[in-house]
TIRO-792600 format. One record per residue (C-alpha): residue number from 0; residue in one letter; x negated, y, z. Coordinates in Angstrom, 1 decimal. Example, Ala and Ser with C-alpha at 12.3 -4.5 7.8 and 13.67 -1.06 7.14 Angstrom:
<rec 0, 'a', <-12.3, -4.5, 7.8>> <rec 1, 's', <-13.7, -1.1, 7.1>> 
% end
This chain:
<rec 0, 'm', <32.5, 13.0, -37.8>> <rec 1, 'r', <33.9, 10.7, -35.1>> <rec 2, 'a', <35.9, 7.8, -36.1>> <rec 3, 'p', <39.6, 8.0, -35.1>> <rec 4, 'l', <40.3, 7.1, -31.6>> <rec 5, 'q', <41.6, 3.6, -31.2>> <rec 6, 'f', <43.0, 1.8, -28.2>> <rec 7, 'v', <42.7, -2.0, -27.3>> <rec 8, 'l', <45.2, -3.4, -24.6>> <rec 9, 'd', <44.2, -6.6, -22.9>> <rec 10, 'f', <46.2, -8.4, -20.2>> <rec 11, 'f', <44.3, -10.8, -17.9>> <rec 12, 't', <43.1, -13.3, -20.6>> <rec 13, 'g', <42.5, -10.9, -23.5>> <rec 14, 'g', <39.6, -8.8, -24.5>> <rec 15, 'd', <36.0, -9.1, -23.3>> <rec 16, 'p', <35.2, -10.8, -20.0>> <rec 17, 'v', <34.8, -8.3, -17.3>> <rec 18, 'q', <31.3, -8.5, -15.8>> <rec 19, 'p', <30.9, -8.1, -12.1>> <rec 20, 'a', <30.3, -4.4, -11.6>> <rec 21, 'p', <28.5, -2.7, -8.9>> <rec 22, 'p', <30.8, -1.1, -6.2>> <rec 23, 'v', <31.4, 2.6, -6.3>> <rec 24, 's', <32.0, 5.5, -4.0>> <rec 25, 'v', <35.6, 6.8, -4.0>> <rec 26, 'a', <36.7, 10.2, -2.7>> <rec 27, 'p', <39.0, 10.1, 0.4>> <rec 28, 't', <42.4, 11.6, 0.2>> <rec 29, 'a', <43.2, 15.0, 1.8>> <rec 30, 'd', <44.3, 13.2, 5.1>> <rec 31, 'a', <40.9, 11.3, 5.2>> <rec 32, 'r', <42.3, 7.9, 4.5>> <rec 33, 'v', <39.9, 5.6, 2.9>> <rec 34, 'p', <41.0, 3.3, -0.1>> <rec 35, 'd', <40.5, -0.5, -0.4>> <rec 36, 'v', <37.9, -1.7, 1.9>> <rec 37, 's', <36.4, -4.0, -0.6>> <rec 38, 's', <34.9, -0.8, -2.4>> <rec 39, 'a', <31.2, -0.3, -2.2>> <rec 40, 'p', <28.4, 2.3, -3.6>> <rec 41, 'a', <27.8, 2.0, -7.4>> <rec 42, 's', <24.6, 1.8, -9.2>> <rec 43, 'p', <23.6, 4.9, -11.4>> <rec 44, 's', <23.4, 2.6, -14.3>> <rec 45, 'a', <27.1, 1.4, -14.0>> <rec 46, 's', <27.9, 3.9, -16.8>> <rec 47, 'v', <26.1, 5.9, -19.5>> <rec 48, 'p', <27.4, 9.5, -19.7>> <rec 49, 's', <28.2, 11.2, -23.0>> <rec 50, 'a', <26.6, 14.4, -23.7>> <rec 51, 'g', <28.1, 17.3, -21.4>> <rec 52, 'd', <29.9, 14.7, -19.3>> <rec 53, 'q', <29.3, 13.9, -15.6>> <rec 54, 'e', <30.8, 10.5, -14.9>> <rec 55, 't', <31.8, 10.9, -11.1>> <rec 56, 'p', <34.6, 9.5, -9.5>> <rec 57, 'l', <37.8, 11.5, -9.8>> <rec 58, 'a', <39.2, 12.9, -6.5>> <rec 59, 'q', <42.2, 11.0, -5.2>> <rec 60, 'p', <45.3, 13.2, -6.0>> <rec 61, 'e', <46.4, 15.0, -2.7>> <rec 62, 'g', <49.7, 13.8, -1.2>> <rec 63, 's', <50.1, 10.9, -3.6>> <rec 64, 'p', <50.6, 7.3, -2.5>> <rec 65, 'w', <48.2, 4.4, -3.2>> <rec 66, 'g', <49.5, 2.1, -5.9>> <rec 67, 'f', <47.0, -0.1, -7.6>> <rec 68, 't', <43.3, 0.0, -6.7>> <rec 69, 'h', <40.4, -1.9, -8.3>> <rec 70, 'p', <37.8, -2.9, -5.7>> <rec 71, 'a', <35.0, -1.1, -7.8>> <rec 72, 'a', <37.2, 1.8, -8.9>> <rec 73, 'n', <35.4, 5.0, -10.0>> <rec 74, 'r', <38.4, 7.0, -11.4>> <rec 75, 'h', <41.9, 7.6, -10.5>> <rec 76, 'a', <45.1, 8.5, -12.6>> <rec 77, 'q', <48.6, 9.3, -11.7>> <rec 78, 'l', <50.7, 7.1, -14.0>> <rec 79, 'q', <54.5, 6.9, -14.0>> <rec 80, 'g', <54.4, 8.4, -10.4>> <rec 81, 'v', <52.0, 5.7, -9.1>> <rec 82, 't', <48.2, 6.3, -8.3>> <rec 83, 'v', <46.1, 3.8, -10.3>> <rec 84, 's', <42.5, 3.6, -9.2>> <rec 85, 'y', <40.5, 1.9, -12.0>> <rec 86, 'r', <37.1, 0.7, -12.9>> <rec 87, 'f', <35.7, 3.0, -15.9>> <rec 88, 'e', <32.7, 1.6, -17.8>> <rec 89, 'r', <30.7, 2.6, -21.0>> <rec 90, 's', <30.0, 0.0, -23.6>> <rec 91, 'r', <29.1, -0.5, -27.3>> <rec 92, 'r', <32.6, -1.3, -28.3>> <rec 93, 'k', <34.3, 0.8, -31.1>> <rec 94, 's', <37.5, 1.6, -29.3>> <rec 95, 'i', <38.8, 2.3, -25.8>> <rec 96, 'g', <39.9, -1.1, -24.2>> <rec 97, 'f', <42.3, -1.6, -21.2>> <rec 98, 'l', <42.0, -4.8, -19.2>> <rec 99, 'v', <44.4, -5.7, -16.5>> <rec 100, 'g', <43.2, -8.7, -14.4>> <rec 101, 'a', <43.0, -10.0, -10.8>> <rec 102, 'd', <41.2, -7.0, -9.5>> <rec 103, 'g', <43.3, -4.4, -11.3>> <rec 104, 'l', <42.7, -2.1, -14.3>> <rec 105, 'v', <39.2, -1.9, -16.2>> <rec 106, 'v', <39.0, 0.8, -18.9>> <rec 107, 'r', <35.9, 0.5, -21.3>> <rec 108, 's', <35.1, 3.2, -23.7>> <rec 109, 'p', <32.4, 3.8, -26.4>> <rec 110, 'n', <29.6, 6.1, -25.5>> <rec 111, 'w', <30.7, 8.9, -27.8>> <rec 112, 'v', <34.1, 9.4, -26.3>> <rec 113, 't', <34.3, 12.1, -23.7>> <rec 114, 'l', <35.9, 11.7, -20.3>> <rec 115, 'r', <38.6, 14.2, -21.3>> <rec 116, 'e', <39.5, 11.7, -24.2>> <rec 117, 'v', <39.4, 8.7, -21.8>> <rec 118, 'd', <41.8, 10.5, -19.5>> <rec 119, 'a', <44.3, 11.4, -22.2>> <rec 120, 'a', <44.2, 7.7, -23.5>> <rec 121, 'v', <44.9, 6.4, -19.9>> <rec 122, 'q', <47.8, 8.8, -19.7>> <rec 123, 'e', <49.2, 7.8, -23.2>> <rec 124, 'k', <49.1, 4.1, -22.1>> <rec 125, 'g', <50.3, 4.9, -18.7>> <rec 126, 'a', <53.6, 3.0, -19.0>> <rec 127, 'w', <52.0, 0.0, -20.4>> <rec 128, 'i', <49.3, -0.2, -17.7>> <rec 129, 'v', <51.7, 0.1, -14.9>> <rec 130, 'a', <54.0, -2.5, -16.3>> <rec 131, 'k', <51.2, -5.0, -16.5>> <rec 132, 'l', <49.8, -4.3, -13.2>> <rec 133, 'q', <53.3, -4.6, -11.8>> <rec 134, 'q', <53.7, -8.0, -13.7>> <rec 135, 'f', <50.5, -9.3, -12.4>> <rec 136, 'k', <51.4, -8.3, -8.9>> <rec 137, 'e', <54.8, -10.0, -9.2>> <rec 138, 'r', <53.1, -13.3, -10.6>> <rec 139, 'q', <50.4, -13.3, -7.7>> <rec 140, 't', <53.3, -12.7, -5.1>> <rec 141, 'e', <55.2, -15.6, -6.4>> <rec 142, 'q', <52.3, -17.9, -6.5>> <rec 143, 'f', <51.6, -16.9, -2.7>> <rec 144, 'q', <55.1, -17.2, -1.6>> <rec 145, 'k', <55.5, -20.7, -3.5>> <rec 146, 'a', <52.5, -21.7, -1.4>> <rec 147, 'i', <54.5, -21.6, 1.8>> <rec 148, 'e', <57.8, -23.3, 2.2>> <rec 149, 'w', <59.3, -21.4, 5.1>> <rec 150, 'r', <60.9, -24.6, 6.5>> <rec 151, 'h', <60.3, -26.8, 9.6>> <rec 152, 'g', <57.2, -28.6, 9.2>> <rec 153, 'a', <55.5, -26.3, 6.6>> <rec 154, 'e', <51.8, -25.5, 6.9>> <rec 155, 'v', <51.2, -21.8, 7.4>> <rec 156, 'p', <47.5, -20.4, 7.0>> <rec 157, 'f', <46.5, -19.1, 10.4>> <rec 158, 'l', <42.8, -17.8, 11.0>> <rec 159, 'g', <41.3, -19.9, 8.2>> <rec 160, 'r', <43.0, -23.1, 9.1>> <rec 161, 't', <46.8, -24.1, 9.2>> <rec 162, 'v', <49.4, -24.3, 11.8>> <rec 163, 'q', <52.7, -26.3, 11.6>> <rec 164, 'l', <55.9, -24.1, 11.5>> <rec 165, 'c', <58.2, -25.6, 14.1>> <rec 166, 'v', <61.9, -24.2, 13.9>> <rec 167, 'l', <64.0, -24.3, 16.8>> <rec 168, 'e', <67.8, -23.6, 16.5>> <rec 169, 'r', <69.2, -21.5, 19.4>> <rec 170, 'g', <71.3, -24.0, 21.7>> <rec 171, 'v', <68.8, -26.9, 20.9>> <rec 172, 'g', <66.9, -28.1, 23.9>> <rec 173, 'r', <63.5, -28.3, 22.4>> <rec 174, 'v', <61.2, -27.4, 19.6>> <rec 175, 'l', <60.9, -29.9, 17.0>> <rec 176, 'g', <57.4, -31.2, 16.7>> <rec 177, 'q', <56.8, -31.0, 20.4>> <rec 178, 'd', <54.2, -33.6, 20.1>> <rec 179, 'i', <51.9, -31.4, 18.2>> <rec 180, 'p', <49.2, -29.6, 20.3>> <rec 181, 'p', <50.4, -26.0, 21.0>> <rec 182, 'e', <47.4, -24.4, 19.3>> <rec 183, 'q', <48.4, -26.0, 15.9>> <rec 184, 'v', <52.0, -24.8, 16.2>> <rec 185, 'l', <53.9, -21.8, 14.9>> <rec 186, 'p', <57.2, -21.7, 16.9>> <rec 187, 'v', <60.2, -19.8, 15.7>> <rec 188, 't', <63.8, -19.7, 17.1>> <rec 189, 'v', <66.6, -18.8, 14.6>> <rec 190, 'p', <70.4, -19.0, 14.7>> <rec 191, 'p', <71.9, -22.3, 13.7>> <rec 192, 'g', <72.1, -22.9, 10.0>> <rec 193, 'a', <69.4, -20.2, 9.4>> <rec 194, 's', <68.3, -19.4, 5.8>> <rec 195, 'v', <64.9, -19.8, 4.7>> <rec 196, 't', <64.6, -15.9, 4.7>> <rec 197, 'q', <65.6, -15.9, 8.2>> <rec 198, 'v', <63.0, -18.5, 9.2>> <rec 199, 'r', <60.3, -16.6, 7.0>> <rec 200, 'd', <61.1, -13.3, 8.8>> <rec 201, 'a', <60.9, -15.0, 12.2>> <rec 202, 'a', <57.6, -16.7, 11.4>> <rec 203, 'q', <56.1, -13.5, 10.0>> <rec 204, 'a', <57.2, -11.6, 13.1>> <rec 205, 'w', <55.2, -14.2, 15.3>> <rec 206, 'l', <52.3, -13.8, 12.8>> <rec 207, 'k', <52.3, -10.0, 13.2>> <rec 208, 'k', <52.5, -10.3, 16.9>> <rec 209, 'q', <49.3, -12.5, 17.0>> <rec 210, 'a', <47.5, -10.1, 14.6>> <rec 211, 'k', <48.1, -7.2, 16.8>> <rec 212, 'v', <46.7, -8.7, 19.8>> <rec 213, 'l', <43.7, -10.1, 17.9>> <rec 214, 'f', <42.9, -6.9, 15.9>> <rec 215, 'e', <43.0, -4.8, 19.1>> <rec 216, 'e', <40.5, -7.1, 20.7>> <rec 217, 'r', <38.1, -7.0, 17.8>> <rec 218, 'l', <38.2, -3.2, 17.7>> <rec 219, 'h', <37.6, -3.0, 21.2>> <rec 220, 'h', <34.6, -5.5, 20.8>> <rec 221, 'f', <32.9, -3.5, 17.7>> <rec 222, 'a', <33.6, 0.1, 18.4>> <rec 223, 'p', <31.0, 0.5, 21.3>> <rec 224, 'l', <28.5, -1.3, 19.0>> <rec 225, 'l', <29.1, 1.2, 16.3>> <rec 226, 'g', <29.3, 4.2, 18.7>> <rec 227, 'v', <32.8, 5.2, 17.7>> <rec 228, 'r', <36.2, 5.5, 19.3>> <rec 229, 'w', <39.4, 4.4, 17.7>> <rec 230, 'q', <42.7, 6.0, 18.9>> <rec 231, 'k', <45.5, 4.0, 17.5>> <rec 232, 'l', <46.1, 0.7, 15.7>> <rec 233, 's', <48.9, 0.2, 13.1>> <rec 234, 'l', <49.9, -2.9, 11.1>> <rec 235, 's', <50.1, -2.5, 7.4>> <rec 236, 's', <51.9, -4.3, 4.8>> <rec 237, 'a', <50.0, -2.3, 2.0>> <rec 238, 's', <49.9, -4.1, -1.4>> <rec 239, 't', <46.5, -2.7, -2.4>> <rec 240, 'r', <44.2, -3.0, 0.5>> <rec 241, 'w', <43.2, -4.6, 3.7>> <rec 242, 'g', <42.8, -1.5, 5.9>> <rec 243, 's', <42.2, 2.1, 6.2>> <rec 244, 'a', <40.8, 4.4, 8.6>> <rec 245, 'r', <41.5, 8.3, 9.3>> <rec 246, 'n', <39.1, 10.7, 10.8>> <rec 247, 'd', <41.6, 11.1, 13.8>> <rec 248, 'g', <40.8, 7.5, 14.8>> <rec 249, 'h', <43.9, 5.9, 13.3>> <rec 250, 'i', <43.1, 2.5, 12.0>> <rec 251, 'r', <45.6, 0.6, 9.8>> <rec 252, 'l', <45.0, -3.0, 9.3>> <rec 253, 'n', <46.9, -5.5, 7.0>> <rec 254, 'w', <48.8, -8.0, 9.2>> <rec 255, 'r', <48.1, -10.7, 6.5>> <rec 256, 'l', <44.5, -10.7, 7.6>> <rec 257, 'i', <45.8, -13.0, 10.3>> <rec 258, 'h', <45.8, -15.7, 7.6>> <rec 259, 'l', <42.2, -15.5, 7.1>> <rec 260, 'p', <39.0, -16.6, 9.1>> <rec 261, 'i', <37.8, -14.7, 12.0>> <rec 262, 's', <34.7, -13.7, 10.0>> <rec 263, 'q', <36.5, -12.0, 7.4>> <rec 264, 'i', <38.8, -10.3, 9.9>> <rec 265, 'd', <35.7, -8.9, 11.7>> <rec 266, 'y', <34.4, -7.7, 8.3>> <rec 267, 'v', <37.5, -5.4, 7.7>> <rec 268, 'v', <37.5, -4.3, 11.3>> <rec 269, 'v', <33.7, -3.2, 11.2>> <rec 270, 'h', <34.4, -1.7, 7.6>> <rec 271, 'e', <37.1, 0.6, 9.0>> <rec 272, 'l', <35.3, 1.3, 12.2>> <rec 273, 'a', <32.3, 2.3, 10.2>> <rec 274, 'h', <34.5, 4.9, 8.5>> <rec 275, 'l', <34.8, 6.8, 11.6>> <rec 276, 'r', <31.2, 7.6, 11.2>> <rec 277, 'e', <30.9, 7.9, 7.4>> <rec 278, 'm', <34.2, 8.6, 5.7>> <rec 279, 'n', <33.1, 7.4, 2.3>> <rec 280, 'h', <31.6, 4.5, 0.7>> <rec 281, 's', <28.1, 6.0, 0.4>> <rec 282, 'p', <24.8, 4.0, 1.0>> <rec 283, 'r', <24.7, 5.4, 4.5>> <rec 284, 'f', <28.2, 3.8, 5.1>> <rec 285, 'w', <26.9, 0.5, 4.0>> <rec 286, 'e', <24.0, 0.9, 6.4>> <rec 287, 't', <26.1, 1.7, 9.2>> <rec 288, 'v', <28.2, -1.5, 8.6>> <rec 289, 'g', <25.0, -3.4, 8.4>> <rec 290, 'e', <23.8, -2.4, 11.7>> <rec 291, 'v', <26.3, -4.7, 13.5>> <rec 292, 'm', <27.0, -7.1, 10.6>> <rec 293, 'p', <23.8, -7.8, 8.5>> <rec 294, 'd', <25.7, -10.5, 6.4>> <rec 295, 'y', <28.7, -8.1, 5.5>> <rec 296, 'a', <28.0, -8.8, 1.8>> <rec 297, 'e', <28.7, -12.5, 2.1>> <rec 298, 'r', <31.8, -11.7, 4.2>> <rec 299, 'r', <33.0, -9.2, 1.6>> <rec 300, 'k', <32.5, -11.7, -1.2>> <rec 301, 'a', <34.6, -14.3, 0.7>> <rec 302, 'l', <37.3, -11.7, 1.5>> <rec 303, 'r', <37.5, -11.0, -2.4>> <rec 304, 'q', <38.0, -14.6, -2.9>> <rec 305, 'a', <40.6, -15.2, -0.2>> <rec 306, 'p', <43.8, -17.0, -1.3>> <rec 307, 'v', <45.9, -14.4, 0.3>> <rec 308, 'd', <47.5, -12.0, -2.0>> <rec 309, 'l', <47.8, -8.3, -1.0>> <rec 310, 'k', <49.8, -7.2, -3.9>> <rec 311, 'e', <53.0, -8.4, -2.9>> <rec 312, 'd', <55.2, -5.8, -1.0>> 
% end
């Protein structure tokens, strides 16, 4: 007879360390949007199925918003009205374990527990899971926001380097920091006595403008190499992913990519364009990416280690 089902709840530092997992294929949503660009195909040995179970990724619920996505997610759940895409693994442990870390949620289960029981356990602990994911997101957001002081003279990450924030109050004849080379300046104009929030908003508007121009240029560069056509570019402030693509040619790219080096931006651009040929994360998809970017694995790794926190808005 099976032992009573138990749960182990871990938050970031608790529980067994998470071993790097092979990436997995995640089913697209009904409108053919593709989740988190850091996903990749999984090895068949990533999990050991129980008798009678097929451990294939659950389809993304139709019409549901993305909430929290593990980069190697292979299952999804609707918890507290939020979609949680998590990494599911089999292990020799004696209980179901839940670990919330930098990548998101990992659920580990003994081999004898069925997927139906795993899904029920995830639902039962749904409130706890969402609360911990939200806490982690807020912690990361605070850390990133503290890294930039939105005042004159602040250093702001831009294309893998830094530029200096130069604030001009309306009515003042010149931008402070005029002696700095233009390519090293982030200029903003604000009302006299503007708050830190107003300065931040103005600076982010400048960054978004630069992002739109650059992203369009990179899309135009890589689309012909992949033999695809994109129809529309939108800037995203998504909290869970760098980009997405739809089969109608609509590309969404997170404007915060502008903080990162061009090599990482190009990886995301190529990743999303490749979805116009393969709307999945199958081996054929990664072969498509590799056609124009043989070193995509190194760029993907660098992207996952980027200091910019997506989970903030």
